[in-house]
C-alpha positions in Angstrom: -18.0 -14.2 -55.7 -15.1 -13.6 -54.1 -14.9 -10.5 -53.8 -18.2 -10.6 -51.9 -16.8 -13.0 -49.0 -13.9 -10.5 -49.0 -16.6 -7.8 -47.9 -18.6 -10.1 -45.9 -15.9 -11.0 -44.2 -14.5 -6.9 -43.5 -17.9 -6.1 -42.9 -17.8 -8.7 -39.8 -14.6 -7.8 -38.3 -15.6 -4.3 -38.7 -19.2 -5.1 -36.4 -16.7 -7.7 -34.5 -14.7 -4.4 -33.2 -17.4 -2.2 -33.0 -18.8 -4.6 -30.6 -15.6 -4.9 -28.1 -15.1 -1.1 -28.0 -18.7 -0.6 -27.1 -18.7 -2.8 -24.6 -14.8 -1.8 -23.2 -16.7 2.2 -23.5 -19.5 0.4 -21.3 -17.3 -0.9 -19.0 -15.7 2.0 -18.5 -18.5 4.4 -17.8 -20.7 2.1 -15.5 -23.0 3.6 -13.1 -20.8 1.5 -10.5 -17.5 0.8 -11.1 -15.4 -1.1 -9.0 -13.1 0.5 -6.3 -10.0 -1.6 -4.8 -7.1 -0.6 -3.2 -4.0 0.7 -4.9 -1.4 -1.0 -2.2 1.6 -1.8 -4.2 2.0 -5.6 -5.0 4.6 -6.2 -1.8 2.4 -4.9 0.8 -0.3 -6.1 -1.1 -0.7 -9.5 1.5 0.5 -7.6 4.3 1.3 -4.4 5.7 3.6 -4.5 8.1 3.8 -1.2 10.1 6.9 -0.9 13.4 6.2 1.4 15.6 9.3 2.3 16.3 10.2 4.1 13.5 7.7 6.8 14.8 9.9 8.1 18.1 7.0 8.6 20.7 3.9 9.7 18.4 1.1 8.4 20.3 -1.2 8.2 17.2 -0.3 7.6 13.1 -1.9 8.4 10.5 -1.7 5.3 7.9 -3.3 6.7 4.4 -4.5 4.2 2.0 -5.1 4.7 -1.3 -8.1 3.8 -3.5 -8.2 3.7 -7.4 -11.6 3.1 -9.5 -11.7 0.7 -12.5 -13.2 3.9 -14.4 -12.7 7.3 -14.9 -12.8 10.7 -12.3 -16.9 12.0 -12.0 -17.6 15.5 -12.0 -18.8 15.0 -8.2 -17.5 13.4 -5.5 -18.8 9.8 -4.6 -18.4 7.8 -1.4 -17.7 4.6 0.0 -17.5 2.3 2.5 -14.9 0.5 4.8 -15.3 -2.4 7.7 -13.4 -4.0 9.6 -13.5 -8.0 9.1 -13.5 -9.5 12.5 -12.5 -12.9 11.9 -9.5 -11.7 10.7 -8.4 -9.0 13.1 -6.9 -9.2 17.0 -6.4 -5.0 17.4 -9.3 -3.5 19.2 -11.1 -0.9 18.6 -10.5 2.4 21.0 -7.2 -0.1 22.1 -5.5 -0.5 19.0 -6.9 1.9 16.4 -9.6 4.5 16.4 -13.2 3.3 14.8 -13.8 3.7 10.9 -15.6 6.5 9.3 -19.3 5.4 8.2 -18.3 6.7 4.9 -15.0 8.1 2.7 -14.8 10.2 -0.6 -13.2 10.1 -3.6 -13.1 13.7 -4.8 -14.9 15.0 -7.6 -12.8 15.0 -10.6 -10.1 11.9 -9.0 -9.8 8.0 -9.7 -7.4 7.9 -7.1 -7.8 8.9 -3.4 -7.4 8.1 0.1 -8.2 7.6 3.4 -6.7 7.6 6.9 -6.7 4.9 9.8 -5.3 6.4 13.0 -3.2 3.4 14.5 -3.2 3.6 18.0 0.5 3.6 20.5 -0.2 3.3 23.6 -0.6 -0.6 24.2 2.4 -1.9 25.9 1.8 -5.3 24.8 2.8 -4.3 21.4 6.4 -4.2 22.8 6.2 -8.4 22.5 3.6 -9.0 20.6 1.8 -7.7 16.8 -1.6 -6.7 16.4 -3.5 -7.5 12.8 -5.9 -4.9 11.5 -8.0 -6.3 8.5 -10.0 -4.1 6.6 -12.7 -4.6 3.0 -13.9 -2.2 0.8 -17.8 -2.8 1.0 -20.2 -2.8 -2.1 -22.3 0.8 -2.1 -24.5 2.1 -4.0 -21.7 3.7 -6.2 -19.0 1.1 -6.0 -18.5 -2.8 -6.4 -16.0 -4.9 -5.5 -15.5 -6.8 -8.9 -10.7 -6.8 -8.4 -11.6 -9.6 -5.6 -7.8 -10.2 -4.9 -7.3 -5.8 -4.1 -10.6 -5.5 -1.9 -8.3 -6.3 1.7 -6.1 -4.5 3.2 -4.1 -6.3 6.0 -2.5 -3.9 8.2 -0.1 -5.5 11.4 1.6 -3.3 13.8 3.2 -3.5 16.8 6.6 -1.8 18.5 8.8 -4.5 17.1 11.3 -3.8 14.6 12.5 -7.5 13.1 15.4 -8.0 10.5 14.3 -8.2 7.1 14.8 -12.2 5.8 16.0 -10.5 3.0 18.6 -7.7 3.9 21.8 -10.1 3.7 20.8 -11.5 0.2 19.5 -8.1 -0.6 19.9 -4.8 1.2 23.3 -5.3 2.3 23.6 -4.2 -1.4 22.4 -1.2 -0.8 22.7 -0.1 3.3 25.8 -2.9 4.4 25.9 -4.6 7.4 22.8 -4.5 9.2 21.9 -3.0 12.9 18.2 -1.7 14.0 19.3 1.7 14.8 20.4 2.0 11.0 17.0 -0.1 10.0 14.8 2.5 12.0 16.5 5.7 10.7 16.3 3.7 6.4 12.2 3.9 8.0 12.5 7.3 9.1 14.2 9.2 6.3 13.2 7.9 3.4 9.3 7.6 5.1 9.0 3.9 4.8 6.1 1.9 6.5 8.2 -1.0 6.3 11.2 -2.8 4.4 9.6 -5.9 2.3 10.7 -9.4 2.8 10.0 -9.5 -0.7 12.1 -8.3 -3.3 10.5 -5.8 -5.6 13.8 -5.9 -8.1 13.5 -1.6 -8.6 17.4 -2.2 -8.2 17.8 1.7 -9.0 14.9 2.6 -6.4 17.4 1.5 -4.0 20.4 2.4 -5.6 19.4 6.0 -4.8 17.8 5.2 -0.9 21.4 3.7 -0.5 23.5 6.7 -1.3 21.1 8.9 0.3 21.3 6.8 3.9 25.3 6.7 3.0 24.9 10.5 2.9 23.2 10.9 5.9 26.1 8.9 8.1 29.2 10.7 6.4 27.0 14.0 7.9 25.2 12.6 10.9 27.7 10.4 13.4 25.2 7.7 14.8 25.9 4.9 17.1 23.9 2.0 17.2 22.0 -0.4 19.7 25.5 -1.4 20.8 27.3 1.8 21.1 29.0 1.3 17.1 28.8 4.0 15.1 27.6 3.5 11.3 30.4 4.2 8.9 29.4 5.0 5.9 29.5 2.4 3.5 29.9 3.6 -0.1 
């Protein structure tokens, strides 16, 4: 009897394990997987763009990554996004080009991107930012189950503000603040922003700091106050 009970328990555990595996398999191979924005955690709530980084460029191409909660397909698949009017102050054809009717997840990919075109000609951007909120729209090919990653919130202007954590975090890698230094950090490192939320990736910022220190060693650059930016390491 004891042997039979042990056998029965083992059999039930095996059936439960197989059931979980089957459910997992069904989730990832469904005909309508979830699609979501694959933005870093520090940019999930707000992606801040300063046109100061881009000089005289009139149009800024901003790639936004999206990812499938599942496997790649052997064919192209398509998805839609929309502007959320209640959360958007940016104006189409004034601050951004209208979105396309659909975008593509290319065959063989589970992660892809689409481009939003931001416009740089409104003089009011020198004084106040505008906001563009974009959401993924559920369609016949993709659902939107990962609710906290369904929107990209983009704020952009010609304003370059000192990050709130510069004096506690960034100062360790870039030394004292100046707008000129800030602008060159964004340009040379190809960053859209220096987030106000610390990501704790120490080695990344050490590499960035070393690169910019070398840049200012090799280039005689003066800040907005006419003071040379001196290498700090």
